[in-house]
C-alpha positions in Angstrom: 7.2 -38.1 2.1 5.5 -34.6 3.3 1.9 -34.4 2.1 -0.1 -31.5 1.2 -2.4 -32.3 4.1 0.6 -32.0 6.6 1.8 -28.7 4.9 -1.6 -27.3 5.3 -1.9 -28.4 8.9 1.4 -26.8 9.6 0.6 -23.5 7.9 -2.4 -23.2 9.9 -0.7 -24.1 12.9 1.5 -21.3 12.2 -1.4 -18.9 11.9 -1.9 -18.8 8.1 -5.5 -18.7 7.2 -5.4 -20.7 4.1 -2.9 -22.7 2.2 -3.1 -23.9 -1.4 -0.7 -25.1 -4.1 0.1 -24.7 -7.9 2.5 -25.3 -10.4 5.8 -23.6 -10.9 5.0 -23.0 -14.6 5.6 -19.6 -16.0 3.0 -17.2 -15.7 2.6 -16.3 -19.4 -0.6 -14.4 -19.2 1.0 -12.1 -16.5 3.9 -11.8 -18.8 1.9 -10.6 -21.7 0.1 -8.3 -19.6 3.4 -6.7 -18.3 4.7 -6.6 -22.0 1.6 -4.9 -23.2 1.6 -2.2 -20.5 5.3 -1.5 -20.4 4.5 2.3 -20.2 2.2 1.8 -17.2 4.8 -0.6 -15.2 7.9 0.4 -16.6 8.7 2.7 -13.1 9.0 -0.7 -11.3 12.3 -1.4 -12.7 13.6 2.0 -11.5 12.8 1.0 -7.9 14.5 -2.3 -8.2 11.1 -4.6 -8.8 12.0 -6.9 -11.9 8.5 -8.1 -12.2 9.2 -9.5 -15.7 12.0 -11.9 -14.2 9.4 -12.8 -11.4 6.9 -14.3 -14.1 9.0 -17.6 -14.2 9.5 -19.4 -10.9 12.6 -21.1 -12.4 14.4 -17.8 -12.7 14.1 -17.8 -8.9 14.8 -21.4 -8.0 16.1 -23.7 -11.2 14.8 -26.7 -9.5 11.2 -25.2 -9.0 8.3 -27.8 -9.2 5.5 -26.2 -7.2 4.5 -23.0 -5.5 2.7 -23.1 -1.9 0.5 -20.2 -1.2 0.3 -19.2 2.5 -2.7 -16.8 2.9 -2.5 -14.0 5.6 -5.2 -11.9 6.9 -3.5 -8.6 7.5 -6.7 -6.9 9.0 -7.3 -9.5 11.7 -7.7 -6.7 14.2 -9.0 -3.0 14.2 -6.5 0.0 14.0 -6.8 3.5 15.6 -9.1 5.7 13.5 -6.4 8.4 13.4 -4.0 5.9 11.6 -6.3 3.9 9.3 -7.7 7.3 7.9 -4.7 8.4 6.8 -2.5 5.0 6.2 -3.4 2.0 4.0 -4.1 -0.7 6.3 -1.6 -3.0 4.7 1.1 -1.0 5.9 0.2 -0.6 9.5 1.5 -4.1 10.7 4.1 -4.5 7.8 7.2 -6.4 9.6 9.4 -6.7 6.8 12.0 -4.4 8.4 11.4 -5.1 12.0 10.9 -8.8 11.4 8.9 -9.4 14.5 5.7 -10.9 13.3 4.7 -12.4 9.9 8.5 -12.8 9.0 8.9 -15.2 11.9 6.0 -17.1 10.8 7.2 -17.5 7.3 10.7 -18.3 8.7 9.2 -20.9 10.8 7.3 -22.5 7.5 10.3 -22.6 5.4 12.2 -24.2 8.2 9.5 -26.8 8.6 9.8 -27.7 5.0 13.6 -27.6 5.1 13.3 -30.3 7.9 11.6 -32.6 5.3 14.1 -32.1 2.9 12.5 -29.2 0.7 14.4 -26.1 -0.4 12.2 -22.9 -0.9 12.3 -19.2 -2.0 9.8 -16.5 -1.2 10.5 -14.1 -3.9 9.4 -10.4 -3.9 8.8 -10.1 -7.4 6.6 -13.4 -8.3 3.0 -12.3 -9.0 1.8 -13.5 -5.6 -1.8 -12.7 -6.0 -2.1 -14.5 -9.5 -0.3 -17.4 -8.0 -3.3 -17.6 -5.2 -5.9 -17.5 -7.8 -4.0 -20.2 -9.9 -4.0 -22.3 -6.8 -7.9 -21.8 -6.7 -7.6 -19.6 -3.4 -10.0 -16.9 -4.8 -10.7 -14.4 -7.5 -9.9 -10.7 -8.5 -12.1 -7.7 -8.3 -12.5 -4.8 -10.7 -10.2 -3.0 -8.4 -7.5 -5.6 -9.4 -7.2 -7.0 -5.9 -7.4 -10.5 -4.7 -10.4 -11.8 -3.0 -10.2 -14.9 -1.0 -12.8 -17.6 -1.6 -12.6 -19.0 2.1 -11.0 -16.3 4.6 -11.8 -12.6 5.6 -15.3 -13.4 4.8 -14.4 -13.4 1.0 -12.8 -10.1 1.3 -9.8 -8.5 -0.2 -7.8 -8.0 3.4 -5.4 -10.7 2.4 -1.7 -11.0 1.7 -1.0 -14.2 -0.4 2.6 -15.3 0.2 4.2 -17.6 -2.6 6.6 -20.0 -1.6 8.5 -21.6 -4.4 9.5 -25.3 -3.7 11.6 -27.9 -5.3 9.0 -30.6 -4.6 6.0 -31.3 -6.7 2.5 -31.3 -5.2 -1.0 -31.7 -6.9 -2.1 -28.3 -7.6 -5.4 -26.7 -7.1 -8.1 -25.7 -9.7 -7.3 -22.2 -11.3 -9.7 -19.5 -10.5 -7.9 -16.7 -12.2 -11.0 -14.5 -13.0 -12.9 -11.4 -12.1 -16.0 -12.4 -9.8 -17.4 -9.3 -8.8 -21.2 -9.2 -8.5 -23.4 -7.5 -11.3 -25.2 -5.4 -9.0 -22.3 -3.5 -7.4 -22.3 -1.3 -10.5 -18.6 -0.7 -10.7 -18.7 1.1 -7.2 -14.8 0.9 -6.8 -14.1 2.3 -10.2 -16.3 5.2 -9.5 -14.9 5.9 -6.2 -11.4 6.2 -7.2 -10.8 9.9 -7.0 -7.7 10.1 -9.4 -9.2 7.6 -12.1 -6.6 5.0 -11.7 -9.2 2.2 -12.2 -9.9 1.9 -15.8 -12.6 -1.1 -15.8 -12.1 -4.6 -17.0 -9.8 -5.3 -14.1 -7.4 -2.7 -15.4 -5.4 -0.1 -13.4 -2.9 2.5 -14.2 -0.7 2.4 -11.0 0.8 5.7 -11.8 -2.5 7.4 -11.2 -3.2 5.3 -8.0 -3.1 7.3 -4.5 -1.0 4.5 -3.1 1.8 5.0 -5.9 1.5 8.9 -5.9 2.0 9.0 -1.9 5.3 7.1 -2.0 6.8 7.2 -5.7 5.2 10.4 -7.1 7.7 13.0 -8.6 7.7 16.6 -7.6 5.1 18.5 -5.9 1.6 16.7 -6.3 -0.3 18.3 -9.3 -2.9 20.8 -8.3 -5.9 18.9 -9.7 -4.8 15.8 -7.6 -4.3 17.5 -4.1 -8.1 17.6 -3.0 -9.1 14.2 -4.7 -6.2 12.6 -2.8 -7.7 13.4 0.4 -6.6 12.4 3.7 -4.0 9.6 2.8 -0.4 10.3 3.5 0.7 6.8 2.5 -1.0 4.2 0.8 -5.0 4.1 0.1 -7.9 2.0 0.8 -10.5 3.8 -0.9 -11.5 1.1 -3.5 -11.5 -1.7 -0.5 -13.6 0.3 1.7 -16.4 0.9 -0.7 -16.6 -2.8 -2.2 -19.7 -4.8 -1.6 -17.5 -8.0 -1.3 -15.6 -6.3 1.8 -18.8 -5.3 3.8 -19.1 -8.6 5.7 -15.5 -8.0 7.0 -15.9 -4.2 7.8 -19.1 -4.8 9.6 -17.9 -6.8 12.5 -16.3 -5.4 15.8 -12.6 -6.5 15.8 -10.4 -6.2 18.7 -7.8 -3.3 18.7 -4.2 -4.1 17.4 -2.2 -3.0 20.4 1.1 -3.1 18.5 -0.3 -0.6 16.1 -1.9 1.4 19.0 1.3 1.7 20.8 3.2 3.7 17.7 -0.1 5.8 17.0 1.3 8.8 18.7 4.6 8.6 16.4 2.6 9.1 13.3 0.5 12.0 14.4 0.6 14.7 11.7 2.5 17.5 13.1 5.3 15.3 14.2 5.5 13.9 10.8 5.6 17.3 9.2 8.5 18.5 11.4 10.4 15.3 11.9 14.2 15.1 11.7 16.5 12.2 10.6 16.6 10.5 13.6 12.8 10.5 14.2 12.2 9.3 10.8 14.8 6.5 10.7 13.9 5.1 14.2 10.2 5.6 14.3 8.7 5.8 10.7 11.0 4.0 8.1 10.8 0.6 10.0 7.3 0.4 9.6 6.6 2.2 6.2 10.1 1.8 4.2 9.2 2.6 0.6 10.8 6.2 0.9 14.1 6.5 2.4 15.6 9.6 4.2 16.6 11.3 0.8 12.7 11.2 0.3 11.6 12.8 3.3 10.5 15.8 1.7 7.5 13.5 0.2 6.3 12.3 3.6 6.3 16.2 4.6 4.5 17.2 1.5 1.9 14.5 1.9 1.2 15.7 5.6 0.9 19.1 4.4 -1.7 18.2 1.8 -3.6 16.2 4.1 -3.6 18.9 6.7 -5.0 21.3 4.0 -7.7 18.7 3.1 -8.5 18.2 6.7 -9.7 22.1 6.9 -8.6 21.9 10.7 -7.6 25.5 11.7 -5.6 23.7 14.4 -2.9 22.8 12.0 -2.4 26.5 10.8 0.5 27.0 13.2 2.4 23.9 12.0 1.9 24.7 8.3 3.2 28.2 8.9 6.2 26.8 10.7 7.0 24.6 7.7 6.6 27.4 5.1 8.9 29.5 7.1 11.4 26.6 8.4 11.5 23.8 5.9 14.2 24.1 3.2 12.5 22.1 0.3 10.2 24.2 -2.0 7.9 21.1 -2.5 7.1 21.0 1.2 6.7 24.8 1.3 4.7 25.0 -1.6 2.3 22.4 -0.3 2.1 24.1 3.1 1.2 27.3 1.3 -1.6 25.6 -0.7 -2.8 23.9 2.5 -3.1 27.3 4.2 -5.0 28.6 1.5 -7.5 25.6 1.6 -8.0 26.0 5.2 -8.4 29.6 4.8 -9.1 32.3 8.0 -7.1 35.3 9.3 -4.3 33.5 10.7 -3.7 31.4 7.5 -3.8 34.6 5.3 -1.3 36.5 7.8 1.0 33.4 7.5 1.0 33.5 4.0 1.6 37.2 3.7 4.3 37.0 6.0 6.0 34.5 4.0 5.8 36.6 0.7 9.1 37.5 -1.0 11.5 35.0 0.7 11.2 32.0 -1.2 12.0 30.8 -4.8 9.5 31.0 -7.5 7.6 27.7 -7.2 6.9 28.5 -3.5 6.0 32.2 -4.4 3.6 31.1 -7.1 2.1 28.8 -4.5 1.7 31.7 -2.0 0.1 34.0 -4.7 -2.4 31.2 -5.6 -3.2 30.6 -1.9 -3.7 34.3 -1.4 -5.8 34.5 -4.1 -8.4 32.1 -2.9 -9.1 34.8 -0.1 -10.4 37.3 -2.5 
């Protein structure tokens, strides 16, 4: 009979930092939360995330008896500053498409279980972080993220992976609670520039910068453009300011060579002007929430970031996008970015583009030019 101890040893041998166990009982509290906040989470169904189905492990595996939680620390190594300043860290080494890292270790772990007569599933829609807390592996922050009890120096740089199995194991003691120090004074809530964090461990995901960068509809509203700052895809703002994360952030980490090797592919001018081949071979395999049909959103985000950088070196690229791009959302953001950067060259580019576009872009051009006066 395979023991919990043997499973923990195998998980750690495969590189997982921690291993825990919980029952396969339904996540009733999580179900109530989703039902109460249907308006806030309704978008998930439209993108293929059936969150309500995931609250009962038996919907995933009828014979489910336990959940094994593997704890992955995704920020083990440092990332190039040019990348972690514009992309959420959890996306920088995501191998769910390339399958050349974490995927292989999860596969090996499931193979180990299979060799001992245990069937398993790793569902995407089960509440993985709640499962980890129910297994006693950590608590939550006011930013709604999971904080480990024993790895990443108590930080939130973790990815809990819930493995549903058809064998019963002794569950850990649940720690499903918010456990932030009183003295932090809600620093994550204060730091959220789009006011997505509501306090009491609540978030409106539709206002989160991460959501806005890859699911937001239409051109980004004017009032959100500067608050969204330098993030093209994802956001780490609430994690960067969190006192519970300071011990991990304070250490010197070796560079992630895998991420460093692709850093040049993610430079902003290349992203702003990329074609379908470039996108599908260099970008989508690593950050796949947006398909080629949504490449306009990538380029719009890049134009916004260029504008927020106030770097005059981006002016030629923004003028080119304003003149050559076929999407009004990209053109409009390029116009806004030129107005935000300012200077004679930006003004000339805007004036040259006048009268050649649809109304939405023309309005952005006039608004940008108004800033010069």
